[in-house]
All heavy atoms as a GROMACS GRO file, in nm:
protein
  580
    1MET      N    1   9.458  13.406  12.266
    1MET     CA    2   9.481  13.292  12.352
    1MET      C    3   9.444  13.164  12.277
    1MET      O    4   9.342  13.157  12.211
    1MET     CB    5   9.398  13.306  12.478
    1MET     CG    6   9.422  13.197  12.577
    1MET     SD    7   9.365  13.239  12.741
    1MET     CE    8   9.208  13.159  12.742
    2ARG      N    9   9.531  13.064  12.289
    2ARG     CA   10   9.505  12.935  12.226
    2ARG      C   11   9.394  12.862  12.300
    2ARG      O   12   9.377  12.876  12.420
    2ARG     CB   13   9.630  12.848  12.230
    2ARG     CG   14   9.737  12.895  12.139
    2ARG     CD   15   9.859  12.807  12.138
    2ARG     NE   16   9.858  12.694  12.229
    2ARG     CZ   17   9.948  12.600  12.229
    2ARG    NH1   18  10.050  12.605  12.147
    2ARG    NH2   19   9.942  12.499  12.315
    3SER      N   20   9.321  12.782  12.225
    3SER     CA   21   9.217  12.701  12.289
    3SER      C   22   9.242  12.554  12.255
    3SER      O   23   9.305  12.521  12.155
    3SER     CB   24   9.079  12.744  12.242
    3SER     OG   25   9.067  12.728  12.102
    4LYS      N   26   9.189  12.469  12.339
    4LYS     CA   27   9.204  12.326  12.318
    4LYS      C   28   9.117  12.282  12.201
    4LYS      O   29   9.007  12.334  12.183
    4LYS     CB   30   9.167  12.248  12.443
    4LYS     CG   31   9.264  12.268  12.557
    4LYS     CD   32   9.226  12.183  12.675
    4LYS     CE   33   9.328  12.196  12.786
    4LYS     NZ   34   9.298  12.105  12.898
    5THR      N   35   9.167  12.186  12.124
    5THR     CA   36   9.093  12.130  12.012
    5THR      C   37   9.090  11.978  12.025
    5THR      O   38   9.177  11.920  12.088
    5THR     CB   39   9.157  12.169  11.877
    5THR    OG1   40   9.292  12.123  11.875
    5THR    CG2   41   9.154  12.321  11.856
    6PRO      N   42   8.990  11.913  11.962
    6PRO     CA   43   8.982  11.768  11.974
    6PRO      C   44   9.095  11.700  11.896
    6PRO      O   45   9.124  11.737  11.782
    6PRO     CB   46   8.846  11.734  11.915
    6PRO     CG   47   8.808  11.849  11.831
    6PRO     CD   48   8.878  11.968  11.886
    7LYS      N   49   9.157  11.603  11.960
    7LYS     CA   50   9.266  11.526  11.900
    7LYS      C   51   9.237  11.378  11.916
    7LYS      O   52   9.178  11.336  12.016
    7LYS     CB   53   9.400  11.555  11.969
    7LYS     CG   54   9.438  11.701  11.975
    7LYS     CD   55   9.481  11.754  11.842
    7LYS     CE   56   9.533  11.896  11.861
    7LYS     NZ   57   9.549  11.967  11.739
    8ALA      N   58   9.279  11.299  11.820
    8ALA     CA   59   9.277  11.153  11.832
    8ALA      C   60   9.416  11.114  11.878
    8ALA      O   61   9.516  11.156  11.821
    8ALA     CB   62   9.244  11.089  11.698
    9VAL      N   63   9.422  11.034  11.983
    9VAL     CA   64   9.549  10.995  12.043
    9VAL      C   65   9.557  10.842  12.048
    9VAL      O   66   9.474  10.777  12.111
    9VAL     CB   67   9.563  11.054  12.185
    9VAL    CG1   68   9.690  11.008  12.250
    9VAL    CG2   69   9.557  11.206  12.180
   10ALA      N   70   9.658  10.788  11.981
   10ALA     CA   71   9.684  10.644  11.985
   10ALA      C   72   9.783  10.619  12.098
   10ALA      O   73   9.883  10.690  12.112
   10ALA     CB   74   9.742  10.596  11.853
   11THR      N   75   9.754  10.518  12.179
   11THR     CA   76   9.845  10.480  12.288
   11THR      C   77   9.905  10.344  12.256
   11THR      O   78   9.853  10.268  12.174
   11THR     CB   79   9.771  10.475  12.422
   11THR    OG1   80   9.660  10.385  12.413
   11THR    CG2   81   9.723  10.614  12.463
   12PHE      N   82  10.015  10.314  12.325
   12PHE     CA   83  10.092  10.194  12.297
   12PHE      C   84  10.124  10.119  12.424
   12PHE      O   85  10.142  10.180  12.529
   12PHE     CB   86  10.222  10.231  12.224
   12PHE     CG   87  10.197  10.314  12.101
   12PHE    CD1   88  10.204  10.451  12.106
   12PHE    CD2   89  10.162  10.253  11.982
   12PHE    CE1   90  10.178  10.529  11.994
   12PHE    CE2   91  10.135  10.328  11.869
   12PHE     CZ   92  10.143  10.467  11.874
   13ALA      N   93  10.136   9.987  12.414
   13ALA     CA   94  10.168   9.903  12.528
   13ALA      C   95  10.316   9.916  12.566
   13ALA      O   96  10.352   9.896  12.681
   13ALA     CB   97  10.134   9.758  12.500
   14SER      N   98  10.399   9.948  12.466
   14SER     CA   99  10.543   9.959  12.493
   14SER      C  100  10.603  10.073  12.412
   14SER      O  101  10.549  10.113  12.309
   14SER     CB  102  10.615   9.829  12.458
   14SER     OG  103  10.617   9.812  12.317
   15SER      N  104  10.715  10.122  12.460
   15SER     CA  105  10.782  10.231  12.388
   15SER      C  106  10.834  10.182  12.253
   15SER      O  107  10.840  10.259  12.157
   15SER     CB  108  10.895  10.292  12.472
   15SER     OG  109  10.987  10.193  12.511
   16SER      N  110  10.866  10.055  12.240
   16SER     CA  111  10.914  10.004  12.111
   16SER      C  112  10.802  10.010  12.007
   16SER      O  113  10.827  10.036  11.889
   16SER     CB  114  10.971   9.863  12.123
   16SER     OG  115  10.874   9.773  12.169
   17ASP      N  116  10.676   9.988  12.048
   17ASP     CA  117  10.563  10.002  11.955
   17ASP      C  118  10.550  10.147  11.910
   17ASP      O  119  10.527  10.175  11.792
   17ASP     CB  120  10.432   9.957  12.021
   17ASP     CG  121  10.425   9.807  12.043
   17ASP    OD1  122  10.501   9.732  11.978
   17ASP    OD2  123  10.342   9.765  12.128
   18ALA      N  124  10.564  10.240  12.003
   18ALA     CA  125  10.554  10.383  11.970
   18ALA      C  126  10.668  10.424  11.877
   18ALA      O  127  10.646  10.499  11.780
   18ALA     CB  128  10.557  10.467  12.097
   19LEU      N  129  10.787  10.376  11.903
   19LEU     CA  130  10.902  10.411  11.819
   19LEU      C  131  10.890  10.351  11.679
   19LEU      O  132  10.936  10.411  11.582
   19LEU     CB  133  11.032  10.367  11.886
   19LEU     CG  134  11.064  10.441  12.015
   19LEU    CD1  135  11.187  10.380  12.082
   19LEU    CD2  136  11.085  10.589  11.990
   20ALA      N  137  10.827  10.235  11.666
   20ALA     CA  138  10.803  10.176  11.535
   20ALA      C  139  10.711  10.265  11.452
   20ALA      O  140  10.733  10.284  11.331
   20ALA     CB  141  10.742  10.036  11.549
   21VAL      N  142  10.610  10.323  11.515
   21VAL     CA  143  10.519  10.415  11.445
   21VAL      C  144  10.597  10.539  11.402
   21VAL      O  145  10.586  10.584  11.287
   21VAL     CB  146  10.398  10.454  11.533
   21VAL    CG1  147  10.318  10.564  11.469
   21VAL    CG2  148  10.312  10.332  11.558
   22GLU      N  149  10.678  10.593  11.491
   22GLU     CA  150  10.757  10.711  11.457
   22GLU      C  151  10.850  10.683  11.340
   22GLU      O  152  10.864  10.765  11.249
   22GLU     CB  153  10.835  10.759  11.578
   22GLU     CG  154  10.905  10.891  11.555
   22GLU     CD  155  10.966  10.947  11.681
   22GLU    OE1  156  11.017  10.870  11.764
   22GLU    OE2  157  10.961  11.070  11.696
   23SER      N  158  10.912  10.568  11.338
   23SER     CA  159  11.002  10.530  11.230
   23SER      C  160  10.926  10.522  11.097
   23SER      O  161  10.972  10.572  10.995
   23SER     CB  162  11.068  10.396  11.262
   23SER     OG  163  11.146  10.353  11.155
   24GLN      N  164  10.810  10.458  11.098
   24GLN     CA  165  10.728  10.446  10.977
   24GLN      C  166  10.676  10.582  10.932
   24GLN      O  167  10.663  10.607  10.812
   24GLN     CB  168  10.611  10.352  11.003
   24GLN     CG  169  10.648  10.209  11.019
   24GLN     CD  170  10.672  10.141  10.885
   24GLN    OE1  171  10.604  10.167  10.788
   24GLN    NE2  172  10.770  10.053  10.882
   25ALA      N  173  10.648  10.670  11.026
   25ALA     CA  174  10.595  10.803  10.991
   25ALA      C  175  10.699  10.884  10.914
   25ALA      O  176  10.664  10.962  10.826
   25ALA     CB  177  10.553  10.877  11.117
   26ARG      N  178  10.825  10.866  10.947
   26ARG     CA  179  10.931  10.938  10.874
   26ARG      C  180  10.932  10.900  10.727
   26ARG      O  181  10.969  10.980  10.643
   26ARG     CB  182  11.067  10.910  10.937
   26ARG     CG  183  11.095  11.000  11.054
   26ARG     CD  184  11.235  10.980  11.106
   26ARG     NE  185  11.218  10.920  11.238
   26ARG     CZ  186  11.291  10.824  11.289
   26ARG    NH1  187  11.391  10.774  11.224
   26ARG    NH2  188  11.264  10.777  11.408
   27ASP      N  189  10.893  10.776  10.697
   27ASP     CA  190  10.889  10.729  10.559
   27ASP      C  191  10.763  10.777  10.487
   27ASP      O  192  10.747  10.754  10.369
   27ASP     CB  193  10.896  10.576  10.555
   27ASP     CG  194  11.028  10.524  10.610
   27ASP    OD1  195  11.127  10.600  10.609
   27ASP    OD2  196  11.030  10.408  10.654
   28GLY      N  197  10.672  10.839  10.558
   28GLY     CA  198  10.549  10.894  10.500
   28GLY      C  199  10.430  10.803  10.517
   28GLY      O  200  10.442  10.684  10.546
   29GLY      N  201  10.312  10.859  10.502
   29GLY     CA  202  10.189  10.782  10.507
   29GLY      C  203  10.122  10.773  10.641
   29GLY      O  204  10.010  10.724  10.650
   30ILE      N  205  10.190  10.815  10.747
   30ILE     CA  206  10.127  10.815  10.879
   30ILE      C  207  10.124  10.959  10.928
   30ILE      O  208  10.229  11.018  10.954
   30ILE     CB  209  10.202  10.726  10.980
   30ILE    CG1  210  10.205  10.581  10.930
   30ILE    CG2  211  10.134  10.732  11.117
   30ILE    CD1  212  10.281  10.487  11.019
   31PRO      N  213  10.004  11.016  10.939
   31PRO     CA  214   9.995  11.155  10.986
   31PRO      C  215  10.020  11.164  11.136
   31PRO      O  216  10.009  11.065  11.208
   31PRO     CB  217   9.850  11.192  10.953
   31PRO     CG  218   9.775  11.062  10.962
   31PRO     CD  219   9.873  10.957  10.913
   32GLY      N  220  10.055  11.282  11.182
   32GLY     CA  221  10.063  11.306  11.325
   32GLY      C  222  10.203  11.321  11.378
   32GLY      O  223  10.300  11.334  11.302
   33ARG      N  224  10.210  11.318  11.512
   33ARG     CA  225  10.339  11.335  11.580
   33ARG      C  226  10.333  11.267  11.716
   33ARG      O  227  10.226  11.242  11.772
   33ARG     CB  228  10.372  11.482  11.598
   33ARG     CG  229  10.274  11.557  11.686
   33ARG     CD  230  10.301  11.708  11.688
   33ARG     NE  231  10.202  11.777  11.765
   33ARG     CZ  232  10.213  11.806  11.894
   33ARG    NH1  233  10.320  11.771  11.961
   33ARG    NH2  234  10.118  11.870  11.958
   34ALA      N  235  10.452  11.237  11.768
   34ALA     CA  236  10.463  11.176  11.900
   34ALA      C  237  10.444  11.284  12.007
   34ALA      O  238  10.491  11.397  11.990
   34ALA     CB  239  10.599  11.110  11.916
   35ILE      N  240  10.374  11.247  12.114
   35ILE     CA  241  10.353  11.336  12.228
   35ILE      C  242  10.361  11.253  12.356
   35ILE      O  243  10.346  11.130  12.351
   35ILE     CB  244  10.215  11.407  12.222
   35ILE    CG1  245  10.100  11.306  12.231
   35ILE    CG2  246  10.204  11.497  12.099
   35ILE    CD1  247   9.964  11.366  12.257
   36PRO      N  248  10.382  11.318  12.470
   36PRO     CA  249  10.368  11.244  12.597
   36PRO      C  250  10.221  11.206  12.616
   36PRO      O  251  10.132  11.278  12.571
   36PRO     CB  252  10.410  11.347  12.703
   36PRO     CG  253  10.476  11.458  12.630
   36PRO     CD  254  10.424  11.455  12.490
   37VAL      N  255  10.196  11.094  12.677
   37VAL     CA  256  10.058  11.051  12.701
   37VAL      C  257   9.988  11.155  12.788
   37VAL      O  258  10.038  11.190  12.895
   37VAL     CB  259  10.053  10.912  12.769
   37VAL    CG1  260   9.911  10.877  12.809
   37VAL    CG2  261  10.110  10.806  12.677
   38PRO      N  262   9.873  11.208  12.742
   38PRO     CA  263   9.800  11.305  12.823
   38PRO      C  264   9.756  11.244  12.956
   38PRO      O  265   9.728  11.124  12.965
   38PRO     CB  266   9.678  11.339  12.736
   38PRO     CG  267   9.717  11.303  12.597
   38PRO     CD  268   9.810  11.186  12.612
   39SER      N  269   9.746  11.326  13.058
   39SER     CA  270   9.711  11.278  13.192
   39SER      C  271   9.572  11.216  13.199
   39SER      O  272   9.543  11.138  13.289
   39SER     CB  273   9.724  11.391  13.293
   39SER     OG  274   9.637  11.497  13.259
   40GLU      N  275   9.485  11.249  13.103
   40GLU     CA  276   9.349  11.194  13.102
   40GLU      C  277   9.346  11.046  13.061
   40GLU      O  278   9.244  10.980  13.074
   40GLU     CB  279   9.259  11.271  13.002
   40GLU     CG  280   9.243  11.417  13.030
   40GLU     CD  281   9.345  11.503  12.956
   40GLU    OE1  282   9.450  11.453  12.912
   40GLU    OE2  283   9.319  11.624  12.944
   41ILE      N  284   9.458  10.997  13.008
   41ILE     CA  285   9.464  10.861  12.952
   41ILE      C  286   9.563  10.776  13.031
   41ILE      O  287   9.673  10.821  13.061
   41ILE     CB  288   9.508  10.866  12.804
   41ILE    CG1  289   9.411  10.950  12.721
   41ILE    CG2  290   9.518  10.725  12.747
   41ILE    CD1  291   9.461  10.976  12.580
   42ALA      N  292   9.525  10.653  13.059
   42ALA     CA  293   9.619  10.556  13.118
   42ALA      C  294   9.671  10.469  13.004
   42ALA      O  295   9.592  10.422  12.922
   42ALA     CB  296   9.549  10.471  13.222
   43ALA      N  297   9.802  10.451  12.996
   43ALA     CA  298   9.860  10.373  12.887
   43ALA      C  299   9.980  10.296  12.936
   43ALA      O  300  10.039  10.328  13.039
   43ALA     CB  301   9.900  10.465  12.772
   44GLY      N  302  10.019  10.195  12.858
   44GLY     CA  303  10.130  10.109  12.893
   44GLY      C  304  10.264  10.178  12.890
   44GLY      O  305  10.355  10.142  12.962
   45CYS      N  306  10.279  10.277  12.804
   45CYS     CA  307  10.406  10.351  12.799
   45CYS      C  308  10.375  10.500  12.798
   45CYS      O  309  10.261  10.540  12.785
   45CYS     CB  310  10.492  10.308  12.680
   45CYS     SG  311  10.454  10.388  12.524
   46GLY      N  312  10.476  10.582  12.807
   46GLY     CA  313  10.456  10.726  12.818
   46GLY      C  314  10.451  10.802  12.688
   46GLY      O  315  10.441  10.924  12.686
   47ILE      N  316  10.453  10.729  12.574
   47ILE     CA  317  10.452  10.794  12.443
   47ILE      C  318  10.321  10.764  12.374
   47ILE      O  319  10.272  10.652  12.375
   47ILE     CB  320  10.569  10.743  12.355
   47ILE    CG1  321  10.703  10.762  12.426
   47ILE    CG2  322  10.569  10.814  12.220
   47ILE    CD1  323  10.820  10.692  12.358
   48ALA      N  324  10.264  10.866  12.311
   48ALA     CA  325  10.140  10.850  12.234
   48ALA      C  326  10.161  10.913  12.096
   48ALA      O  327  10.260  10.984  12.073
   48ALA     CB  328  10.024  10.918  12.305
   49TRP      N  329  10.067  10.890  12.005
   49TRP     CA  330  10.071  10.948  11.872
   49TRP      C  331   9.944  11.029  11.855
   49TRP      O  332   9.834  10.982  11.884
   49TRP     CB  333  10.080  10.838  11.766
   49TRP     CG  334  10.124  10.891  11.634
   49TRP    CD1  335  10.044  10.920  11.527
   49TRP    CD2  336  10.256  10.922  11.595
   49TRP    NE1  337  10.119  10.969  11.425
   49TRP    CE2  338  10.251  10.970  11.463
   49TRP    CE3  339  10.379  10.916  11.658
   49TRP    CZ2  340  10.365  11.011  11.393
   49TRP    CZ3  341  10.492  10.956  11.589
   49TRP    CH2  342  10.484  11.002  11.459
   50CYS      N  343   9.957  11.153  11.808
   50CYS     CA  344   9.846  11.248  11.807
   50CYS      C  345   9.819  11.303  11.668
   50CYS      O  346   9.913  11.337  11.594
   50CYS     CB  347   9.882  11.362  11.903
   50CYS     SG  348   9.761  11.494  11.911
   51VAL      N  349   9.692  11.312  11.632
   51VAL     CA  350   9.647  11.377  11.509
   51VAL      C  351   9.521  11.456  11.542
   51VAL      O  352   9.455  11.430  11.643
   51VAL     CB  353   9.614  11.276  11.396
   51VAL    CG1  354   9.736  11.200  11.351
   51VAL    CG2  355   9.503  11.181  11.435
   52PRO      N  356   9.483  11.552  11.456
   52PRO     CA  357   9.352  11.616  11.475
   52PRO      C  358   9.243  11.509  11.471
   52PRO      O  359   9.255  11.409  11.398
   52PRO     CB  360   9.341  11.712  11.356
   52PRO     CG  361   9.484  11.740  11.319
   52PRO     CD  362   9.558  11.612  11.346
   53ALA      N  363   9.138  11.526  11.548
   53ALA     CA  364   9.032  11.426  11.558
   53ALA      C  365   8.974  11.388  11.422
   53ALA      O  366   8.938  11.272  11.399
   53ALA     CB  367   8.921  11.476  11.651
   54ALA      N  368   8.970  11.481  11.329
   54ALA     CA  369   8.917  11.454  11.195
   54ALA      C  370   9.002  11.353  11.118
   54ALA      O  371   8.954  11.292  11.023
   54ALA     CB  372   8.907  11.584  11.115
   55GLU      N  373   9.127  11.331  11.159
   55GLU     CA  374   9.217  11.237  11.092
   55GLU      C  375   9.226  11.102  11.163
   55GLU      O  376   9.309  11.018  11.129
   55GLU     CB  377   9.356  11.298  11.079
   55GLU     CG  378   9.361  11.418  10.988
   55GLU     CD  379   9.502  11.471  10.972
   55GLU    OE1  380   9.596  11.390  10.960
   55GLU    OE2  381   9.517  11.594  10.971
   56ARG      N  382   9.138  11.079  11.259
   56ARG     CA  383   9.143  10.954  11.336
   56ARG      C  384   9.136  10.830  11.247
   56ARG      O  385   9.214  10.737  11.261
   56ARG     CB  386   9.028  10.952  11.437
   56ARG     CG  387   9.021  10.822  11.514
   56ARG     CD  388   8.899  10.814  11.602
   56ARG     NE  389   8.898  10.687  11.674
   56ARG     CZ  390   8.861  10.674  11.797
   56ARG    NH1  391   8.821  10.777  11.867
   56ARG    NH2  392   8.862  10.555  11.854
   57ASP      N  393   9.041  10.827  11.153
   57ASP     CA  394   9.025  10.711  11.066
   57ASP      C  395   9.148  10.690  10.978
   57ASP      O  396   9.189  10.576  10.954
   57ASP     CB  397   8.900  10.725  10.980
   57ASP     CG  398   8.772  10.719  11.061
   57ASP    OD1  399   8.776  10.666  11.174
   57ASP    OD2  400   8.668  10.767  11.011
   58VAL      N  401   9.209  10.799  10.931
   58VAL     CA  402   9.329  10.790  10.848
   58VAL      C  403   9.443  10.729  10.929
   58VAL      O  404   9.514  10.640  10.882
   58VAL     CB  405   9.369  10.928  10.793
   58VAL    CG1  406   9.501  10.923  10.719
   58VAL    CG2  407   9.259  10.984  10.704
   59LEU      N  408   9.460  10.777  11.052
   59LEU     CA  409   9.566  10.725  11.140
   59LEU      C  410   9.543  10.577  11.170
   59LEU      O  411   9.633  10.494  11.154
   59LEU     CB  412   9.573  10.804  11.270
   59LEU     CG  413   9.666  10.747  11.377
   59LEU    CD1  414   9.810  10.739  11.326
   59LEU    CD2  415   9.658  10.830  11.504
   60GLU      N  416   9.422  10.543  11.210
   60GLU     CA  417   9.394  10.404  11.246
   60GLU      C  418   9.414  10.312  11.126
   60GLU      O  419   9.473  10.203  11.140
   60GLU     CB  420   9.251  10.392  11.300
   60GLU     CG  421   9.229  10.265  11.376
   60GLU     CD  422   9.105  10.267  11.463
   60GLU    OE1  423   9.046  10.374  11.486
   60GLU    OE2  424   9.068  10.158  11.509
   61ALA      N  425   9.371  10.353  11.008
   61ALA     CA  426   9.390  10.272  10.887
   61ALA      C  427   9.538  10.254  10.856
   61ALA      O  428   9.582  10.145  10.821
   61ALA     CB  429   9.317  10.336  10.769
   62ALA      N  430   9.616  10.362  10.868
   62ALA     CA  431   9.760  10.355  10.840
   62ALA      C  432   9.830  10.259  10.937
   62ALA      O  433   9.916  10.181  10.896
   62ALA     CB  434   9.822  10.494  10.848
   63LEU      N  435   9.793  10.262  11.063
   63LEU     CA  436   9.853  10.173  11.162
   63LEU      C  437   9.818  10.027  11.131
   63LEU      O  438   9.905   9.940  11.134
   63LEU     CB  439   9.808  10.210  11.303
   63LEU     CG  440   9.852  10.347  11.355
   63LEU    CD1  441   9.790  10.375  11.491
   63LEU    CD2  442  10.003  10.359  11.361
   64ARG      N  443   9.692  10.003  11.099
   64ARG     CA  444   9.648   9.865  11.071
   64ARG      C  445   9.710   9.812  10.942
   64ARG      O  446   9.753   9.696  10.936
   64ARG     CB  447   9.496   9.858  11.065
   64ARG     CG  448   9.432   9.878  11.201
   64ARG     CD  449   9.281   9.854  11.196
   64ARG     NE  450   9.215   9.899  11.317
   64ARG     CZ  451   9.217   9.836  11.433
   64ARG    NH1  452   9.284   9.725  11.446
   64ARG    NH2  453   9.153   9.885  11.538
   65GLU      N  454   9.716   9.896  10.837
   65GLU     CA  455   9.774   9.854  10.709
   65GLU      C  456   9.919   9.811  10.725
   65GLU      O  457   9.966   9.720  10.657
   65GLU     CB  458   9.768   9.968  10.607
   65GLU     CG  459   9.632   9.993  10.549
   65GLU     CD  460   9.628  10.120  10.464
   65GLU    OE1  461   9.733  10.181  10.438
   65GLU    OE2  462   9.516  10.158  10.425
   66ARG      N  463   9.991   9.877  10.813
   66ARG     CA  464  10.133   9.848  10.833
   66ARG      C  465  10.158   9.745  10.943
   66ARG      O  466  10.271   9.712  10.973
   66ARG     CB  467  10.207   9.977  10.864
   66ARG     CG  468  10.217  10.068  10.743
   66ARG     CD  469  10.263  10.207  10.783
   66ARG     NE  470  10.280  10.292  10.667
   66ARG     CZ  471  10.183  10.350  10.600
   66ARG    NH1  472  10.058  10.331  10.637
   66ARG    NH2  473  10.207  10.426  10.496
   67GLY      N  474  10.051   9.697  11.005
   67GLY     CA  475  10.065   9.597  11.111
   67GLY      C  476  10.131   9.652  11.236
   67GLY      O  477  10.197   9.579  11.309
   68LEU      N  478  10.113   9.783  11.261
   68LEU     CA  479  10.174   9.846  11.378
   68LEU      C  480  10.080   9.834  11.498
   68LEU      O  481   9.962   9.869  11.490
   68LEU     CB  482  10.204   9.993  11.348
   68LEU     CG  483  10.308  10.014  11.237
   68LEU    CD1  484  10.309  10.158  11.190
   68LEU    CD2  485  10.446   9.972  11.286
   69ALA      N  486  10.133   9.783  11.607
   69ALA     CA  487  10.052   9.760  11.727
   69ALA      C  488  10.024   9.891  11.799
   69ALA      O  489  10.112   9.975  11.814
   69ALA     CB  490  10.127   9.665  11.820
   70PHE      N  491   9.899   9.906  11.842
   70PHE     CA  492   9.862  10.016  11.930
   70PHE      C  493   9.764   9.963  12.032
   70PHE      O  494   9.691   9.869  12.008
   70PHE     CB  495   9.809  10.137  11.853
   70PHE     CG  496   9.680  10.114  11.778
   70PHE    CD1  497   9.559  10.151  11.832
   70PHE    CD2  498   9.682  10.056  11.651
   70PHE    CE1  499   9.441  10.131  11.762
   70PHE    CE2  500   9.565  10.035  11.581
   70PHE     CZ  501   9.444  10.073  11.636
   71GLU      N  502   9.768  10.025  12.149
   71GLU     CA  503   9.688   9.979  12.262
   71GLU      C  504   9.544  10.030  12.253
   71GLU      O  505   9.449   9.957  12.280
   71GLU     CB  506   9.753  10.028  12.390
   71GLU     CG  507   9.697   9.973  12.517
   71GLU     CD  508   9.780  10.017  12.637
   71GLU    OE1  509   9.804  10.138  12.652
   71GLU    OE2  510   9.820   9.929  12.712
   72GLY      N  511   9.528  10.156  12.220
   72GLY     CA  512   9.395  10.215  12.215
   72GLY      C  513   9.396  10.345  12.136
   72GLY      O  514   9.500  10.401  12.105
   73MET      N  515   9.274  10.390  12.101
   73MET     CA  516   9.256  10.517  12.029
   73MET      C  517   9.159  10.598  12.113
   73MET      O  518   9.051  10.552  12.147
   73MET     CB  519   9.200  10.489  11.890
   73MET     CG  520   9.201  10.605  11.798
   73MET     SD  521   9.363  10.661  11.742
   73MET     CE  522   9.415  10.525  11.639
   74HIS      N  523   9.200  10.719  12.150
   74HIS     CA  524   9.122  10.803  12.240
   74HIS      C  525   9.100  10.940  12.177
   74HIS      O  526   9.181  10.985  12.097
   74HIS     CB  527   9.199  10.822  12.372
   74HIS     CG  528   9.247  10.694  12.429
   74HIS    ND1  529   9.171  10.618  12.515
   74HIS    CD2  530   9.364  10.626  12.412
   74HIS    CE1  531   9.239  10.510  12.549
   74HIS    NE2  532   9.357  10.512  12.488
   75GLU      N  533   8.993  11.006  12.218
   75GLU     CA  534   8.971  11.144  12.177
   75GLU      C  535   8.980  11.232  12.302
   75GLU      O  536   8.908  11.210  12.399
   75GLU     CB  537   8.837  11.162  12.107
   75GLU     CG  538   8.826  11.300  12.045
   75GLU     CD  539   8.710  11.312  11.948
   75GLU    OE1  540   8.690  11.222  11.866
   75GLU    OE2  541   8.639  11.414  11.957
   76VAL      N  542   9.067  11.329  12.296
   76VAL     CA  543   9.086  11.424  12.406
   76VAL      C  544   9.103  11.564  12.349
   76VAL      O  545   9.134  11.582  12.232
   76VAL     CB  546   9.209  11.388  12.494
   76VAL    CG1  547   9.189  11.257  12.565
   76VAL    CG2  548   9.336  11.386  12.413
   77TYR      N  549   9.081  11.662  12.433
   77TYR     CA  550   9.102  11.801  12.392
   77TYR      C  551   9.242  11.844  12.440
   77TYR      O  552   9.273  11.833  12.558
   77TYR     CB  553   8.995  11.892  12.453
   77TYR     CG  554   8.865  11.883  12.377
   77TYR    CD1  555   8.777  11.776  12.394
   77TYR    CD2  556   8.832  11.980  12.283
   77TYR    CE1  557   8.660  11.768  12.322
   77TYR    CE2  558   8.713  11.972  12.211
   77TYR     CZ  559   8.629  11.867  12.231
   77TYR     OH  560   8.513  11.857  12.159
   78LEU      N  561   9.324  11.887  12.344
   78LEU     CA  562   9.462  11.930  12.373
   78LEU      C  563   9.492  12.062  12.305
   78LEU      O  564   9.423  12.099  12.209
   78LEU     CB  565   9.561  11.824  12.323
   78LEU     CG  566   9.548  11.683  12.378
   78LEU    CD1  567   9.641  11.590  12.303
   78LEU    CD2  568   9.578  11.681  12.526
   79TYR      N  569   9.594  12.128  12.351
   79TYR     CA  570   9.640  12.251  12.285
   79TYR      C  571   9.714  12.217  12.159
   79TYR      O  572   9.767  12.114  12.139
   79TYR     CB  573   9.733  12.332  12.376
   79TYR     CG  574   9.657  12.400  12.488
   79TYR    CD1  575   9.664  12.350  12.618
   79TYR    CD2  576   9.580  12.510  12.463
   79TYR    CE1  577   9.595  12.411  12.720
   79TYR    CE2  578   9.510  12.572  12.566
   79TYR     CZ  579   9.517  12.522  12.693
   79TYR     OH  580   9.447  12.581  12.794
   0.00000   0.00000   0.00000
């Protein structure tokens, strides 16, 4: 049986901000994947970006280096 593990989840004020991250991720340098915003988090749009919690600093640095807007960074347990 799978168990939940800690994840770092970036949320966005708009779907265009989330899509900009996804576009940049395809070019490399941004770890993670797009997910629906977990129910534990309130966010401006329904798309979030998720990485293992250990990669939180890498994700946050990549977003800031590229000037990509994000609303918040949260830690939650997900499958």
